[in-house]
C-alpha positions in Angstrom: 0.4 -5.9 43.4 -1.5 -2.8 44.4 -0.8 0.5 42.8 -0.3 1.9 46.4 2.8 -0.3 46.8 4.4 1.2 43.7 3.7 4.9 44.6 6.7 6.6 46.2 6.4 8.2 49.6 8.1 11.5 50.2 8.1 13.3 53.6 8.6 17.0 53.9 8.5 18.6 57.3 5.6 20.9 58.1 6.2 24.6 58.4 5.7 24.5 62.2 8.4 21.8 62.5 10.7 23.9 60.3 10.4 26.9 62.5 11.5 24.9 65.5 14.8 23.8 63.9 17.0 25.6 61.5 20.2 23.7 61.3 22.7 24.3 58.6 25.2 21.7 57.5 27.9 21.4 54.8 27.7 18.6 52.3 30.1 17.6 49.5 28.4 17.5 46.1 29.3 15.9 42.8 29.2 19.0 40.7 29.2 22.0 43.0 31.9 21.0 45.5 31.1 21.8 49.2 27.8 23.6 49.8 26.0 24.7 52.9 22.3 23.6 53.1 19.5 24.1 55.5 18.6 20.8 57.1 14.9 21.8 56.6 15.4 21.5 52.8 16.2 17.7 53.0 13.7 15.6 51.2 13.3 12.1 52.7 12.4 9.1 50.6 11.6 6.3 53.1 12.1 3.5 50.5 14.9 5.3 48.6 14.8 5.8 44.9 14.4 3.0 42.3 17.9 1.4 42.0 19.2 3.5 44.9 17.2 2.1 47.8 19.9 2.8 50.3 19.9 6.5 49.4 17.1 8.2 51.4 18.0 11.8 52.0 18.3 14.3 49.1 18.3 18.0 48.6 17.4 20.1 45.6 20.2 22.4 44.5 20.2 25.1 41.8 22.4 24.8 38.8 24.4 28.0 38.5 23.4 30.3 35.7 20.6 27.9 34.6 17.1 28.4 36.0 15.7 25.4 34.2 17.7 22.6 35.9 18.3 21.5 39.4 20.4 18.8 41.0 18.8 16.2 43.3 21.9 15.6 45.4 22.2 12.7 47.9 23.1 14.2 51.3 25.3 11.3 52.4 26.9 10.2 49.1 28.6 13.1 47.1 28.9 10.9 44.0 25.1 10.4 43.7 23.4 13.4 42.0 20.6 13.5 39.4 20.0 16.3 37.0 16.3 17.4 37.0 14.2 19.6 34.9 10.7 21.0 35.4 8.8 20.1 32.2 6.3 22.9 32.8 8.8 25.7 32.8 
């Protein structure tokens, strides 16, 4: 098995593509209730995440009153959310 097959692929739209579309949408989240997000902020994982292969669209959300953590929230499934931390902060 090649190491390339194991490396995750993530697609983020270019800044030019982002300028062409700025669509806001409301999503239901596990911990923050209903929030409005900019569609440009959606991170697309073509193969999903390990163990969550059917979940492909996520957004990073701030944790209120805590700058060290973020939620990686599935856009389509409100009950799927991961708590993340930047180890270099």
